[in-house]
DRENDREN-330565 format. One record per residue (C-alpha): residue number from 1; chain; x, y, z. Coordinates in nm, 3 decimals, decimal comma. Layout:
residues N
@pos:NUM; unit:A; X:X; Y:Y; Z:Z $
...
***
This chain:
residues 318
@pos:1; unit:A; X:0,000; Y:0,000; Z:0,000 $
@pos:2; unit:A; X:0,117; Y:0,353; Z:-0,069 $
@pos:3; unit:A; X:0,121; Y:0,640; Z:0,181 $
@pos:4; unit:A; X:-0,215; Y:0,777; Z:0,064 $
@pos:5; unit:A; X:-0,382; Y:0,438; Z:0,115 $
@pos:6; unit:A; X:-0,228; Y:0,401; Z:0,460 $
@pos:7; unit:A; X:-0,351; Y:0,750; Z:0,556 $
@pos:8; unit:A; X:-0,695; Y:0,644; Z:0,440 $
@pos:9; unit:A; X:-0,690; Y:0,350; Z:0,681 $
@pos:10; unit:A; X:-0,587; Y:0,585; Z:0,961 $
@pos:11; unit:A; X:-0,867; Y:0,832; Z:0,887 $
@pos:12; unit:A; X:-1,120; Y:0,548; Z:0,884 $
@pos:13; unit:A; X:-0,997; Y:0,426; Z:1,222 $
@pos:14; unit:A; X:-0,896; Y:0,089; Z:1,079 $
@pos:15; unit:A; X:-0,670; Y:-0,125; Z:1,296 $
@pos:16; unit:A; X:-0,388; Y:-0,257; Z:1,083 $
@pos:17; unit:A; X:-0,033; Y:-0,388; Z:1,081 $
@pos:18; unit:A; X:0,217; Y:-0,319; Z:0,805 $
@pos:19; unit:A; X:0,393; Y:-0,651; Z:0,737 $
@pos:20; unit:A; X:0,544; Y:-0,559; Z:0,400 $
@pos:21; unit:A; X:0,904; Y:-0,582; Z:0,515 $
@pos:22; unit:A; X:0,879; Y:-0,825; Z:0,805 $
@pos:23; unit:A; X:0,791; Y:-1,162; Z:0,654 $
@pos:24; unit:A; X:1,102; Y:-1,316; Z:0,809 $
@pos:25; unit:A; X:1,005; Y:-1,178; Z:1,148 $
@pos:26; unit:A; X:0,654; Y:-1,323; Z:1,124 $
@pos:27; unit:A; X:0,736; Y:-1,661; Z:0,980 $
@pos:28; unit:A; X:1,104; Y:-1,738; Z:1,011 $
@pos:29; unit:A; X:1,233; Y:-1,603; Z:1,340 $
@pos:30; unit:A; X:1,217; Y:-1,760; Z:1,684 $
@pos:31; unit:A; X:1,405; Y:-1,740; Z:2,010 $
@pos:32; unit:A; X:1,437; Y:-1,986; Z:2,294 $
@pos:33; unit:A; X:1,231; Y:-1,884; Z:2,595 $
@pos:34; unit:A; X:1,455; Y:-1,875; Z:2,899 $
@pos:35; unit:A; X:1,361; Y:-1,955; Z:3,257 $
@pos:36; unit:A; X:1,158; Y:-1,663; Z:3,379 $
@pos:37; unit:A; X:1,047; Y:-1,530; Z:3,720 $
@pos:38; unit:A; X:0,673; Y:-1,511; Z:3,778 $
@pos:39; unit:A; X:0,676; Y:-1,403; Z:4,143 $
@pos:40; unit:A; X:0,822; Y:-1,102; Z:4,326 $
@pos:41; unit:A; X:1,137; Y:-1,168; Z:4,530 $
@pos:42; unit:A; X:1,347; Y:-0,850; Z:4,514 $
@pos:43; unit:A; X:1,147; Y:-0,608; Z:4,731 $
@pos:44; unit:A; X:1,455; Y:-0,521; Z:4,940 $
@pos:45; unit:A; X:1,627; Y:-0,392; Z:4,623 $
@pos:46; unit:A; X:1,323; Y:-0,239; Z:4,452 $
@pos:47; unit:A; X:1,166; Y:-0,048; Z:4,742 $
@pos:48; unit:A; X:1,459; Y:0,196; Z:4,786 $
@pos:49; unit:A; X:1,445; Y:0,268; Z:4,411 $
@pos:50; unit:A; X:1,075; Y:0,346; Z:4,431 $
@pos:51; unit:A; X:1,144; Y:0,620; Z:4,685 $
@pos:52; unit:A; X:1,332; Y:0,805; Z:4,411 $
@pos:53; unit:A; X:1,040; Y:0,803; Z:4,165 $
@pos:54; unit:A; X:0,909; Y:1,155; Z:4,107 $
@pos:55; unit:A; X:0,672; Y:1,347; Z:3,882 $
@pos:56; unit:A; X:0,930; Y:1,619; Z:3,816 $
@pos:57; unit:A; X:1,123; Y:1,472; Z:3,523 $
@pos:58; unit:A; X:0,823; Y:1,306; Z:3,350 $
@pos:59; unit:A; X:0,615; Y:1,623; Z:3,376 $
@pos:60; unit:A; X:0,894; Y:1,843; Z:3,242 $
@pos:61; unit:A; X:0,971; Y:1,604; Z:2,958 $
@pos:62; unit:A; X:0,608; Y:1,560; Z:2,856 $
@pos:63; unit:A; X:0,551; Y:1,937; Z:2,865 $
@pos:64; unit:A; X:0,824; Y:1,980; Z:2,604 $
@pos:65; unit:A; X:0,740; Y:1,664; Z:2,411 $
@pos:66; unit:A; X:0,380; Y:1,771; Z:2,350 $
@pos:67; unit:A; X:0,493; Y:2,105; Z:2,208 $
@pos:68; unit:A; X:0,587; Y:1,941; Z:1,879 $
@pos:69; unit:A; X:0,301; Y:2,005; Z:1,636 $
@pos:70; unit:A; X:0,289; Y:1,630; Z:1,592 $
@pos:71; unit:A; X:0,539; Y:1,346; Z:1,604 $
@pos:72; unit:A; X:0,440; Y:1,183; Z:1,275 $
@pos:73; unit:A; X:0,706; Y:0,928; Z:1,190 $
@pos:74; unit:A; X:0,731; Y:1,017; Z:0,821 $
@pos:75; unit:A; X:0,775; Y:1,392; Z:0,868 $
@pos:76; unit:A; X:1,025; Y:1,641; Z:1,002 $
@pos:77; unit:A; X:0,842; Y:1,693; Z:1,334 $
@pos:78; unit:A; X:0,884; Y:1,320; Z:1,395 $
@pos:79; unit:A; X:1,254; Y:1,348; Z:1,316 $
@pos:80; unit:A; X:1,289; Y:1,643; Z:1,552 $
@pos:81; unit:A; X:1,101; Y:1,472; Z:1,835 $
@pos:82; unit:A; X:1,320; Y:1,163; Z:1,817 $
@pos:83; unit:A; X:1,627; Y:1,387; Z:1,825 $
@pos:84; unit:A; X:1,478; Y:1,551; Z:2,135 $
@pos:85; unit:A; X:1,472; Y:1,214; Z:2,316 $
@pos:86; unit:A; X:1,821; Y:1,121; Z:2,200 $
@pos:87; unit:A; X:1,969; Y:1,454; Z:2,312 $
@pos:88; unit:A; X:1,789; Y:1,453; Z:2,646 $
@pos:89; unit:A; X:1,908; Y:1,102; Z:2,735 $
@pos:90; unit:A; X:2,264; Y:1,172; Z:2,618 $
@pos:91; unit:A; X:2,289; Y:1,495; Z:2,816 $
@pos:92; unit:A; X:2,124; Y:1,374; Z:3,135 $
@pos:93; unit:A; X:2,293; Y:1,035; Z:3,154 $
@pos:94; unit:A; X:2,646; Y:1,052; Z:3,010 $
@pos:95; unit:A; X:2,720; Y:0,716; Z:3,170 $
@pos:96; unit:A; X:2,453; Y:0,549; Z:2,953 $
@pos:97; unit:A; X:2,518; Y:0,446; Z:2,594 $
@pos:98; unit:A; X:2,245; Y:0,597; Z:2,375 $
@pos:99; unit:A; X:2,210; Y:0,543; Z:2,001 $
@pos:100; unit:A; X:1,978; Y:0,632; Z:1,715 $
@pos:101; unit:A; X:1,832; Y:0,341; Z:1,522 $
@pos:102; unit:A; X:1,767; Y:0,469; Z:1,172 $
@pos:103; unit:A; X:1,474; Y:0,357; Z:0,958 $
@pos:104; unit:A; X:1,362; Y:0,414; Z:0,600 $
@pos:105; unit:A; X:1,156; Y:0,710; Z:0,724 $
@pos:106; unit:A; X:1,284; Y:1,027; Z:0,900 $
@pos:107; unit:A; X:1,200; Y:0,941; Z:1,261 $
@pos:108; unit:A; X:1,467; Y:0,733; Z:1,435 $
@pos:109; unit:A; X:1,408; Y:0,493; Z:1,720 $
@pos:110; unit:A; X:1,622; Y:0,568; Z:2,026 $
@pos:111; unit:A; X:1,795; Y:0,301; Z:2,237 $
@pos:112; unit:A; X:1,960; Y:0,359; Z:2,576 $
@pos:113; unit:A; X:2,171; Y:0,071; Z:2,709 $
@pos:114; unit:A; X:2,265; Y:0,004; Z:3,072 $
@pos:115; unit:A; X:2,532; Y:-0,266; Z:3,069 $
@pos:116; unit:A; X:2,494; Y:-0,580; Z:3,276 $
@pos:117; unit:A; X:2,779; Y:-0,694; Z:3,499 $
@pos:118; unit:A; X:2,756; Y:-1,071; Z:3,455 $
@pos:119; unit:A; X:2,549; Y:-1,175; Z:3,153 $
@pos:120; unit:A; X:2,573; Y:-0,854; Z:2,957 $
@pos:121; unit:A; X:2,494; Y:-1,031; Z:2,629 $
@pos:122; unit:A; X:2,145; Y:-1,105; Z:2,761 $
@pos:123; unit:A; X:1,909; Y:-0,810; Z:2,718 $
@pos:124; unit:A; X:1,595; Y:-0,702; Z:2,904 $
@pos:125; unit:A; X:1,395; Y:-0,445; Z:2,706 $
@pos:126; unit:A; X:1,165; Y:-0,176; Z:2,846 $
@pos:127; unit:A; X:0,990; Y:0,010; Z:2,566 $
@pos:128; unit:A; X:0,740; Y:0,271; Z:2,453 $
@pos:129; unit:A; X:0,656; Y:0,434; Z:2,122 $
@pos:130; unit:A; X:0,746; Y:0,798; Z:2,066 $
@pos:131; unit:A; X:0,541; Y:0,896; Z:1,762 $
@pos:132; unit:A; X:0,196; Y:1,051; Z:1,762 $
@pos:133; unit:A; X:-0,068; Y:1,095; Z:1,495 $
@pos:134; unit:A; X:-0,376; Y:1,294; Z:1,408 $
@pos:135; unit:A; X:-0,607; Y:1,033; Z:1,261 $
@pos:136; unit:A; X:-0,779; Y:1,280; Z:1,027 $
@pos:137; unit:A; X:-0,460; Y:1,444; Z:0,897 $
@pos:138; unit:A; X:-0,155; Y:1,229; Z:0,979 $
@pos:139; unit:A; X:0,102; Y:1,446; Z:0,804 $
@pos:140; unit:A; X:-0,005; Y:1,794; Z:0,914 $
@pos:141; unit:A; X:-0,268; Y:1,766; Z:1,187 $
@pos:142; unit:A; X:-0,203; Y:1,871; Z:1,545 $
@pos:143; unit:A; X:-0,124; Y:1,563; Z:1,756 $
@pos:144; unit:A; X:0,029; Y:1,639; Z:2,097 $
@pos:145; unit:A; X:0,006; Y:1,268; Z:2,185 $
@pos:146; unit:A; X:0,027; Y:1,330; Z:2,559 $
@pos:147; unit:A; X:-0,121; Y:0,992; Z:2,653 $
@pos:148; unit:A; X:-0,057; Y:0,807; Z:2,325 $
@pos:149; unit:A; X:0,225; Y:0,755; Z:2,379 $
@pos:150; unit:A; X:0,388; Y:1,048; Z:2,548 $
@pos:151; unit:A; X:0,288; Y:0,891; Z:2,878 $
@pos:152; unit:A; X:0,477; Y:0,568; Z:2,810 $
@pos:153; unit:A; X:0,770; Y:0,764; Z:2,666 $
@pos:154; unit:A; X:0,820; Y:0,965; Z:2,986 $
@pos:155; unit:A; X:0,741; Y:0,671; Z:3,215 $
@pos:156; unit:A; X:1,029; Y:0,463; Z:3,081 $
@pos:157; unit:A; X:1,249; Y:0,774; Z:3,086 $
@pos:158; unit:A; X:1,177; Y:0,808; Z:3,459 $
@pos:159; unit:A; X:1,256; Y:0,439; Z:3,512 $
@pos:160; unit:A; X:1,587; Y:0,494; Z:3,332 $
@pos:161; unit:A; X:1,657; Y:0,804; Z:3,540 $
@pos:162; unit:A; X:1,608; Y:0,618; Z:3,869 $
@pos:163; unit:A; X:1,816; Y:0,323; Z:3,751 $
@pos:164; unit:A; X:2,098; Y:0,531; Z:3,600 $
@pos:165; unit:A; X:2,136; Y:0,754; Z:3,907 $
@pos:166; unit:A; X:2,140; Y:0,462; Z:4,151 $
@pos:167; unit:A; X:2,437; Y:0,249; Z:4,254 $
@pos:168; unit:A; X:2,253; Y:-0,070; Z:4,156 $
@pos:169; unit:A; X:2,440; Y:-0,314; Z:3,934 $
@pos:170; unit:A; X:2,241; Y:-0,571; Z:3,738 $
@pos:171; unit:A; X:2,341; Y:-0,908; Z:3,599 $
@pos:172; unit:A; X:2,184; Y:-0,863; Z:3,257 $
@pos:173; unit:A; X:2,190; Y:-0,561; Z:3,027 $
@pos:174; unit:A; X:1,880; Y:-0,343; Z:3,028 $
@pos:175; unit:A; X:1,782; Y:-0,143; Z:2,719 $
@pos:176; unit:A; X:1,522; Y:0,131; Z:2,703 $
@pos:177; unit:A; X:1,367; Y:0,157; Z:2,356 $
@pos:178; unit:A; X:1,164; Y:0,448; Z:2,219 $
@pos:179; unit:A; X:1,017; Y:0,318; Z:1,893 $
@pos:180; unit:A; X:0,942; Y:0,524; Z:1,585 $
@pos:181; unit:A; X:0,654; Y:0,453; Z:1,351 $
@pos:182; unit:A; X:0,419; Y:0,257; Z:1,577 $
@pos:183; unit:A; X:0,112; Y:0,436; Z:1,443 $
@pos:184; unit:A; X:0,218; Y:0,342; Z:1,090 $
@pos:185; unit:A; X:0,189; Y:-0,029; Z:1,168 $
@pos:186; unit:A; X:0,457; Y:-0,108; Z:1,432 $
@pos:187; unit:A; X:0,724; Y:-0,011; Z:1,181 $
@pos:188; unit:A; X:1,004; Y:0,092; Z:1,415 $
@pos:189; unit:A; X:0,979; Y:-0,201; Z:1,652 $
@pos:190; unit:A; X:0,963; Y:-0,444; Z:1,361 $
@pos:191; unit:A; X:1,293; Y:-0,309; Z:1,229 $
@pos:192; unit:A; X:1,457; Y:-0,324; Z:1,572 $
@pos:193; unit:A; X:1,334; Y:-0,677; Z:1,640 $
@pos:194; unit:A; X:1,466; Y:-0,795; Z:1,305 $
@pos:195; unit:A; X:1,804; Y:-0,638; Z:1,380 $
@pos:196; unit:A; X:1,808; Y:-0,815; Z:1,718 $
@pos:197; unit:A; X:1,732; Y:-1,160; Z:1,575 $
@pos:198; unit:A; X:2,081; Y:-1,289; Z:1,660 $
@pos:199; unit:A; X:2,081; Y:-1,134; Z:2,009 $
@pos:200; unit:A; X:1,963; Y:-1,292; Z:2,332 $
@pos:201; unit:A; X:1,658; Y:-1,089; Z:2,434 $
@pos:202; unit:A; X:1,500; Y:-1,219; Z:2,753 $
@pos:203; unit:A; X:1,177; Y:-1,016; Z:2,754 $
@pos:204; unit:A; X:1,012; Y:-0,688; Z:2,663 $
@pos:205; unit:A; X:0,790; Y:-0,479; Z:2,889 $
@pos:206; unit:A; X:0,603; Y:-0,228; Z:2,674 $
@pos:207; unit:A; X:0,427; Y:0,084; Z:2,803 $
@pos:208; unit:A; X:0,176; Y:0,230; Z:2,558 $
@pos:209; unit:A; X:-0,072; Y:0,471; Z:2,722 $
@pos:210; unit:A; X:-0,034; Y:0,479; Z:3,100 $
@pos:211; unit:A; X:-0,167; Y:0,825; Z:3,185 $
@pos:212; unit:A; X:-0,549; Y:0,820; Z:3,175 $
@pos:213; unit:A; X:-0,716; Y:0,581; Z:3,420 $
@pos:214; unit:A; X:-1,073; Y:0,460; Z:3,390 $
@pos:215; unit:A; X:-1,313; Y:0,445; Z:3,684 $
@pos:216; unit:A; X:-1,251; Y:0,244; Z:3,888 $
@pos:217; unit:A; X:-0,876; Y:0,259; Z:3,817 $
@pos:218; unit:A; X:-0,701; Y:-0,066; Z:3,724 $
@pos:219; unit:A; X:-0,396; Y:-0,190; Z:3,536 $
@pos:220; unit:A; X:-0,513; Y:-0,357; Z:3,220 $
@pos:221; unit:A; X:-0,322; Y:-0,673; Z:3,129 $
@pos:222; unit:A; X:-0,333; Y:-0,745; Z:2,757 $
@pos:223; unit:A; X:-0,359; Y:-1,122; Z:2,708 $
@pos:224; unit:A; X:-0,324; Y:-1,153; Z:2,330 $
@pos:225; unit:A; X:0,008; Y:-1,118; Z:2,148 $
@pos:226; unit:A; X:0,176; Y:-1,148; Z:2,488 $
@pos:227; unit:A; X:0,345; Y:-1,414; Z:2,699 $
@pos:228; unit:A; X:0,145; Y:-1,565; Z:2,990 $
@pos:229; unit:A; X:0,443; Y:-1,593; Z:3,225 $
@pos:230; unit:A; X:0,554; Y:-1,235; Z:3,163 $
@pos:231; unit:A; X:0,197; Y:-1,115; Z:3,220 $
@pos:232; unit:A; X:0,186; Y:-1,320; Z:3,541 $
@pos:233; unit:A; X:0,496; Y:-1,138; Z:3,664 $
@pos:234; unit:A; X:0,339; Y:-0,802; Z:3,575 $
@pos:235; unit:A; X:0,031; Y:-0,891; Z:3,782 $
@pos:236; unit:A; X:0,255; Y:-0,978; Z:4,076 $
@pos:237; unit:A; X:0,454; Y:-0,655; Z:4,037 $
@pos:238; unit:A; X:0,133; Y:-0,452; Z:4,023 $
@pos:239; unit:A; X:0,013; Y:-0,610; Z:4,346 $
@pos:240; unit:A; X:0,348; Y:-0,563; Z:4,520 $
@pos:241; unit:A; X:0,429; Y:-0,206; Z:4,415 $
@pos:242; unit:A; X:0,096; Y:-0,030; Z:4,344 $
@pos:243; unit:A; X:-0,247; Y:-0,002; Z:4,503 $
@pos:244; unit:A; X:-0,427; Y:-0,100; Z:4,182 $
@pos:245; unit:A; X:-0,598; Y:-0,425; Z:4,086 $
@pos:246; unit:A; X:-0,532; Y:-0,588; Z:3,748 $
@pos:247; unit:A; X:-0,793; Y:-0,666; Z:3,487 $
@pos:248; unit:A; X:-0,729; Y:-0,888; Z:3,186 $
@pos:249; unit:A; X:-0,852; Y:-0,795; Z:2,838 $
@pos:250; unit:A; X:-0,769; Y:-0,857; Z:2,473 $
@pos:251; unit:A; X:-0,685; Y:-0,601; Z:2,206 $
@pos:252; unit:A; X:-0,805; Y:-0,833; Z:1,933 $
@pos:253; unit:A; X:-0,510; Y:-0,743; Z:1,709 $
@pos:254; unit:A; X:-0,140; Y:-0,653; Z:1,728 $
@pos:255; unit:A; X:-0,221; Y:-0,327; Z:1,907 $
@pos:256; unit:A; X:0,131; Y:-0,207; Z:1,994 $
@pos:257; unit:A; X:0,501; Y:-0,282; Z:1,975 $
@pos:258; unit:A; X:0,497; Y:-0,569; Z:2,224 $
@pos:259; unit:A; X:0,350; Y:-0,771; Z:1,936 $
@pos:260; unit:A; X:0,670; Y:-0,734; Z:1,732 $
@pos:261; unit:A; X:0,866; Y:-0,911; Z:2,006 $
@pos:262; unit:A; X:0,594; Y:-1,170; Z:2,058 $
@pos:263; unit:A; X:0,595; Y:-1,259; Z:1,689 $
@pos:264; unit:A; X:0,972; Y:-1,314; Z:1,705 $
@pos:265; unit:A; X:0,935; Y:-1,562; Z:1,992 $
@pos:266; unit:A; X:1,048; Y:-1,319; Z:2,264 $
@pos:267; unit:A; X:0,849; Y:-1,287; Z:2,586 $
@pos:268; unit:A; X:0,649; Y:-0,965; Z:2,605 $
@pos:269; unit:A; X:0,386; Y:-0,799; Z:2,821 $
@pos:270; unit:A; X:0,195; Y:-0,471; Z:2,817 $
@pos:271; unit:A; X:0,035; Y:-0,321; Z:3,126 $
@pos:272; unit:A; X:-0,224; Y:-0,072; Z:2,998 $
@pos:273; unit:A; X:-0,365; Y:0,238; Z:3,166 $
@pos:274; unit:A; X:-0,708; Y:0,085; Z:3,218 $
@pos:275; unit:A; X:-0,920; Y:-0,224; Z:3,159 $
@pos:276; unit:A; X:-1,076; Y:-0,071; Z:2,845 $
@pos:277; unit:A; X:-0,869; Y:-0,030; Z:2,528 $
@pos:278; unit:A; X:-1,092; Y:0,248; Z:2,390 $
@pos:279; unit:A; X:-1,149; Y:0,439; Z:2,714 $
@pos:280; unit:A; X:-0,944; Y:0,747; Z:2,618 $
@pos:281; unit:A; X:-1,138; Y:0,897; Z:2,327 $
@pos:282; unit:A; X:-0,892; Y:1,187; Z:2,289 $
@pos:283; unit:A; X:-0,614; Y:0,984; Z:2,130 $
@pos:284; unit:A; X:-0,515; Y:1,038; Z:1,766 $
@pos:285; unit:A; X:-0,650; Y:1,394; Z:1,781 $
@pos:286; unit:A; X:-0,559; Y:1,746; Z:1,891 $
@pos:287; unit:A; X:-0,734; Y:1,676; Z:2,222 $
@pos:288; unit:A; X:-0,472; Y:1,431; Z:2,354 $
@pos:289; unit:A; X:-0,318; Y:1,706; Z:2,565 $
@pos:290; unit:A; X:-0,092; Y:1,740; Z:2,867 $
@pos:291; unit:A; X:-0,372; Y:1,845; Z:3,102 $
@pos:292; unit:A; X:-0,551; Y:1,511; Z:3,051 $
@pos:293; unit:A; X:-0,261; Y:1,307; Z:3,193 $
@pos:294; unit:A; X:-0,282; Y:1,184; Z:3,553 $
@pos:295; unit:A; X:0,081; Y:1,178; Z:3,666 $
@pos:296; unit:A; X:-0,001; Y:0,997; Z:3,992 $
@pos:297; unit:A; X:-0,142; Y:0,713; Z:3,784 $
@pos:298; unit:A; X:0,150; Y:0,728; Z:3,538 $
@pos:299; unit:A; X:0,408; Y:0,684; Z:3,814 $
@pos:300; unit:A; X:0,253; Y:0,351; Z:3,911 $
@pos:301; unit:A; X:0,375; Y:0,214; Z:3,578 $
@pos:302; unit:A; X:0,724; Y:0,348; Z:3,650 $
@pos:303; unit:A; X:0,711; Y:0,138; Z:3,968 $
@pos:304; unit:A; X:0,603; Y:-0,168; Z:3,768 $
@pos:305; unit:A; X:0,885; Y:-0,109; Z:3,519 $
@pos:306; unit:A; X:1,151; Y:-0,079; Z:3,789 $
@pos:307; unit:A; X:1,028; Y:-0,396; Z:3,956 $
@pos:308; unit:A; X:1,036; Y:-0,571; Z:3,619 $
@pos:309; unit:A; X:1,393; Y:-0,462; Z:3,549 $
@pos:310; unit:A; X:1,523; Y:-0,586; Z:3,884 $
@pos:311; unit:A; X:1,338; Y:-0,917; Z:3,877 $
@pos:312; unit:A; X:1,426; Y:-1,007; Z:3,517 $
@pos:313; unit:A; X:1,775; Y:-0,856; Z:3,483 $
@pos:314; unit:A; X:1,882; Y:-0,983; Z:3,827 $
@pos:315; unit:A; X:2,103; Y:-0,817; Z:4,084 $
@pos:316; unit:A; X:2,481; Y:-0,837; Z:4,052 $
@pos:317; unit:A; X:2,608; Y:-1,002; Z:4,370 $
@pos:318; unit:A; X:2,939; Y:-0,824; Z:4,431 $
***
């Protein structure tokens, strides 16, 4: 399909996945599932980290991030917004290796790597997508994308900030991924997953929309295109480190970048902002604004992400 046809699908609200360049990913790639924790055992390590979680950095980052007219992956605003993430991470955390992952479109994915101290060839991924879109005018429409997915973008940034400024050393390497092109059909994550086919990726925790709770509030656990054991761990982390219940639901399609990892045989999970996939009716429009984001709710997903990192990457013993 050409760009005009894809934009037509977006305007019509069609849920789709672009698989043009990922046939190998869908049908020829698999990874061995490693032994995986499904219960919480590292509270003594995680709880001190949680005391450092704050609204300050996520709020400041999201304020600036939503000032881009939109973050459309195939335009210059999308290129600029990805450069914003890259520069912010590089400047704030000089001890962290940050790289741009270039695609066939202008917006780059951004990857920040915290090296493991024992099994550094094994990678734990925490991810979000950075692009936004106005469904009626993808190229030029206003799309602040505060919740979708500015909220996930700043939540994993805060998890990185707490981890990078701590003295904690982990066994496995942890990478924070901000994917380009999700709204175009999971394009950025598909490229990254293909490039990682020869690497040992243990699991991906993906945060896509974590800022607008439903009533009553709950953490939605997506049960399709995900791994049951990884989702079980996320339920346990939610119980241990937040005051929210979990509620299972299905997207019914490959609704975000976790699906790219799942299709490659890598464990993945996605804790969602609520138990209803369509609860936030402001997304993909000019109304997805900063003032709609509940930062108290958002920080609960930072807590889940930090717990996930410690449990899955493991603590270096020395």
